[in-house]
C-alpha positions in Angstrom: 0.0 0.0 0.0 1.3 3.4 -0.8 0.5 6.9 0.4 0.2 9.5 -2.3 1.1 13.1 -1.5 -0.5 14.7 -4.6 -4.2 14.2 -4.4 -7.0 16.2 -5.9 -9.4 18.2 -3.7 -12.1 15.7 -4.5 -10.0 12.7 -3.4 -8.9 14.5 -0.3 -12.5 15.2 0.7 -13.5 11.5 0.1 -10.5 10.3 2.1 -11.3 12.7 4.9 -14.9 11.6 5.1 -14.0 7.9 5.1 -11.3 8.5 7.7 -13.7 10.3 9.9 -16.2 7.5 9.7 -13.5 4.9 10.5 -12.1 6.9 13.4 -15.7 7.1 14.9 -16.1 3.4 14.6 -12.6 2.0 14.3 -13.4 -1.7 15.0 -14.7 -4.3 12.6 -15.2 -8.1 13.0 -14.1 -9.6 9.8 -14.8 -13.2 8.6 -11.5 -14.0 6.8 -10.8 -17.2 4.9 -8.9 -18.3 8.0 -11.5 -17.5 10.6 -13.2 -14.6 12.4 -11.0 -11.8 13.8 -11.3 -8.4 15.4 -9.6 -5.6 13.5 -9.0 -1.9 14.2 -8.7 0.8 11.5 -5.1 1.7 11.0 -4.7 4.0 7.9 -5.8 4.9 4.4 -3.6 4.4 1.4 -3.7 3.4 -2.3 -2.9 0.2 -4.2 -0.8 0.0 -7.3 -3.9 1.0 -9.4 -4.4 4.2 -7.3 -7.5 2.8 -5.8 -8.3 3.8 -2.2 -7.6 1.1 0.4 -8.2 1.0 4.1 -5.8 -0.9 6.3 -7.1 -2.7 9.4 -4.8 -4.2 12.0 -5.6 -7.6 13.6 -6.3 -7.1 17.4 -5.7 -9.9 19.9 -9.1 -10.5 21.4 -10.0 -13.5 23.6 -13.5 -13.6 22.2 -12.2 -14.5 18.7 -10.1 -17.7 19.0 -8.8 -17.6 15.3 -6.3 -14.9 16.0 -3.2 -17.2 15.7 -4.4 -18.9 12.6 -5.3 -15.6 10.9 -2.0 -14.0 11.9 0.0 -17.0 10.6 -1.8 -17.3 7.3 -2.8 -13.8 6.4 -0.7 -11.5 8.6 -1.5 -8.7 11.0 -3.1 -6.5 8.3 -6.2 -6.8 6.2 -7.0 -4.4 3.4 -10.5 -3.4 2.3 -11.8 -1.1 -0.4 -13.8 1.9 0.5 -16.9 0.2 -1.0 -16.3 -2.9 1.3 -16.0 -0.7 4.4 -19.1 1.4 3.6 -21.0 -1.9 3.0 -19.9 -3.1 6.4 -21.0 0.1 8.1 -24.3 -0.1 6.2 -24.8 -3.7 7.5 -24.0 -2.7 11.1 -26.3 0.3 10.9 -29.3 -1.8 9.7 -28.8 -4.6 12.2 
């Protein structure tokens, strides 16, 4: 993931809005291919195609027993697109 310094005003506004949302609700429970884990918002960046990515860091939480398996197979970080994060927040809001 890379951080770009030269962004348009529109992309800065989008990034600021998404970052504000993630800071207000920084935790997500994510069902990964290796199990369910608790993640905390870490930062915003861009992939090689200059698409916005949100980086979440795996949190050790005794309620989610798959921590070691997830960390070993996937690593401590999980990357989501802005669309995926907004979908997750929409799901949380409607439940």
